[in-house]
N, C-alpha and C positions, 0 to 999 in steps of 0.2 A: 327850561322847558318843564321840569316835572313841577315848576310852583301852578300849574296852570290847573284847577280845581276838574276840568274836563279830564285830564290824564288819571283822575284818581277814579273812574268809571269802570267799572268791569271790563266795559265793552272797547273801552281803550287796551286793554292788555292783548292786543293780537296775536295770536297766533300767526307760525310759519305762513301758513296755508291762507290765513284772512290776508295776509299782507301780500303775499304772492300773488291772491286773487284779483284783489282789489289795484295792484299795480298794473296788473293784467288788461284790464277796462277801464283804467283811467277813471276811478271813481274819484274825481277829487274837484273841489268845488272853490271856484277859485275866489269866494267871496269872503273866505274864512282863513286863519294863519295856518299854516302847515302844520301845526300839531293836531288842529283838527279839522285837518282838509278831507279828512274821507269820509266818505256818505254815513256811514254808520255813526260818525262822531257826531257831524252833523245833523244827523235824525237826535239825537239825546239833545244837542245843543237848542235845536229848535223847539224839543218839549219843556226847557228850562225856561226860553223865553216867552213860549206861550202860558206858562203857568204863571207869570207873575207873581209869583212863592218866593222866599226869602231861605224857606229849607234849606239843608245840604244838601246837592247832587245824589248822594246815596240814600237819602230819603225818598228821592224824587225817584230814582230809579229802581225803586223798592216796590213801588208802587205797581200793584198787580197789571191796574191796566195798561200800563207803558210797556211791562213787560211781555203781555201778549199782544203786542202791535210790535214792536222789537221783535219778538218770533215772526209773526207774519212777514216782519218788514227781510229779515234774514232768510226767508222761506223764496220771498219774492226774488232775492240775490241767486237764490242754488238753483230757480228757474230762469235767470241770464244767462246764470252761469253755461248751466246746461244748452238751451237753446245756442249762446253762442260757440259752444264744443260740438254741437251736432251740425251746424252749418259749416264748420270747419270742417268737418267729418266728411259733408254732402258736397266739398271744392274736392276735400284728397280722392273721394272716391269719382266726380266730373272728371280729373285731371287724369287719373286712371284709367278709365272708360275711354277718354279719347284717346291716348296713347298704345290702349288693345286694337284699338279699331286702327288706328294709321300703321299697326305691327300688320292687323290683316290685310290691310289693303295691299299692303307692301310682299305679303305673301301672294295673294293673289296675283299682281301684277308681275311678279315673278316665277311664278311657277307656268309650266310649258301646259300648252292646251289638254283640255282633258280628251282630247279626241287622239293624243298621242299614246295615253295610257292605253288604250284600249289596242292602240297600233300592237305598244308593244305588248300585251297580253297574248294579244291574236298570234302574233309573229313565234311568240314562247312557246305558244300549243303547239304550233303548226312543227316546229323542234323537236318536240318532246320533252319540253321543260316544264318544268311547276310552276304554275302560277297559282297565287294568292289571293282568295277571295271573300273579301268578307259580305255581309247580307245587309246590316244597317242596324240601327240601333230599336228600329220600330218592331223589328223579328226578333231572331235569337240572339242578335248581337255577337255572330261569332265568327271564325275566319275558319275557310276548308282552303287544302293544297285541291288544286287542280291536275289534272293530267291527261291529256288524249289516249282513249284505252289500247288501240292499235298500237302505239308507243312503251307500252307500257313494257316496264322489264324489273327483275328478280329486284335487281340494284334500288330501284327506284321505290318499287312497295315496299322494301325495306326501308327506306327512306323516311317515306309516310308513316311506316310504322311506327320506328324509331323519335322521329320529330316531331310529328304532329298527335300520334296516338289516338286518333280514335278511331271510328268505323271504318274501314272500307268499304265503299259504294258504289253502285256502277249507274250512272245514270243516262237512260234513254228518250230520248224524243219520242213524243205522243204519236206520230205517225208509223213509225218502225216499231212501235210498242204493241199496236194493234194490229201489224202483219204478222207477229210472233204470237199473238195473241195473249198478250201478259194482259192481268188486270190488276187493281189495285189491292193490297192483302186483307185491306178490312171490308173488299165488295169480297171477298172471297169467303170473307170468317162470318160474312152477316147471315147467311144460311142458318135456318133455326137449328138444324142438326147439328152446327158448332157445337150449340150449348153454352156454357160459361163465355167462351171468346164471343158469341152472335151478338151480346150486351155488353163487353170492355171492347169491341171495336168503334163502337156508335160515339166515345169520347174524344173529343176533338184533343187538340194541343194546346198549353197555354197559350201559345201566341195564334191560336184562333184559327186553324184549318186540321184539315185530317192529313196524316203525313204520308210521303211520296211512294212507302215500301210497296214493294212485289213481292215477286218469289227470290230466294236465293240457290245461287248455282255451281255448280262445281264441271268443269271440264271433263270428260272422259278417259284422258290422258292422266288426270292427277289419281294424287293418292286417296290420302286424306282429304286435300283441297286446303289445307288452311297454312302450309308452309309458304316461305315468299315467293319460292319459285312455282307453286304449286298454283297461288292468285294471280300472280303474274301469265302465269300462261293460259287462266281459264278469262282474262279481263282483255289480253293480247288477240285473242281466238274469239268473244265474242265480237272486239272491235272490226278484227277483220270481217268476222261474219255482216256487220252494221253496212261496215265500207261498202264491200260486194254487192250489199241487198237481197241476199238470203233470207230465203222463207222460212214459215215454222215448221215442214219438216226436216228442214237441214239441223235447225237449232233444237229439234226436240231428237236428232240422229247424234249428235256432238257433245250435246250437256245431260247433265241430269241435276234433279233439284230433289231432297234440299242440301245446300250446297255451302259454301264458306266466303260468296260474293254478294252480297247482295242489290238486286236489280233496283233503281228509282226508275218512277214512270214520270216524264213534267207533264204540265199540265197547260204550259205557256204564261207569258208574265201578266197577260190580262185575266189571268184567275187567280195564278198563285208568285207570290214575287221569293221564293226561298233558294237555295244553294242550288238546287235542282234546275230551274227553272232559271237560275242566271247562270250557270254555266252551261248548258246549251244553248243560251242565248248566244252567250260568246265562242259558242263552236260555231252558231250560223254566221256569226259577221268573221270567224276565221277562213269558214267555207270550206269546213270540214267534215267528218262523219260526226253524229249524231248519237257519238256514246263516249261519257267522259268518266272519269276516275274521280273520286271525291275522298274526302277524309278530313274530320274536323281537328283543329289545332286544340291542344287543353294545357293547360298548364300546370306548374309543380302545387300551384294551391289548393288544387281538388277541384278545381272550377274551369270553364272554358277558358282558353288562353282569350286576352283581352285585345283591342285593337291594334293598343299600343305595342303589346308583348311581338303582336302578328308582322307589324311593322317592322320592331327592330330583328328580327329572324328575318325577314324581305331584304332588311338594306344589308345584313351582315354577311348572308349567302349569296348578295348579286339576285335576287328571284323579284317578276315584277309583283306589287303588290295592287290591286284594282279595287274600287269602290262599288258594289253592288248596284249604286242610286245612277254610275254611269251608264250601267247598261238599260234601265227602263227610266232613264228621263227625270230622274228624283235628284237631282245632284243639286246641292243650293250653294 
């Protein structure tokens, strides 16, 4: 085999990579012996035949034109390799997508009816249990703990403070907020006499709308208003006020502002789809009073808790987790 002149050519000194590549793609020409059966060897052999000259193979191979054409040939082989590898990757990706699609179908088929989630959430809300609500990726992409205001206790407020960690607020339905004479904070600050706050309050949030904040309150029976006992008292008394359909005079008689429980005024899901409106929609479906406690869930990473973290917490503590899209019909 070593006596063949073709085997003396530099192109026949195959590296392991070239041999593996050619064996992989079966670049073997059946018209020539095994020792010159690879396409690259056949290429040099073809030039020797076309040249019809008697010079030594090394001299012919040294010709600049042959070297240039050989380089082009090898580049073409590289392109073929890349095309083949790309085709294989596309096949693998297609298989992976099929597997993912099948898994998703199985999950949907095994998942209970979406109305079951809402039913569980409304039942938990009525029973004075905490419900976790995620608003969706299109907005804050955060999860809040929810609680019916009239059911608030120091232990539940403490749990929100420690396990959620965000600001504890109290959402009020639009109808009752008008009865109490509550206005949005940005509206109250928009008066020219507010000075710097007048210009600052016109700025919208990064997700595109104005915040739902109104005034902050404390119940008159509280001391500082910040302790778990004090905030539970303020929240539960306000919830009872809403439940008995109390008016503005009773509100002013039993509460003071500024306090440590922040009131949020809902605008309705047709106008806004924040946690305020979603929690009040859940209360409406539960046929309870339109006063809900909210507290954002925070993460140890310094950011808001992700959906996955909130779901894990809910599963670990046997709490109901609900996606906000299930409440406004945007669930996909």
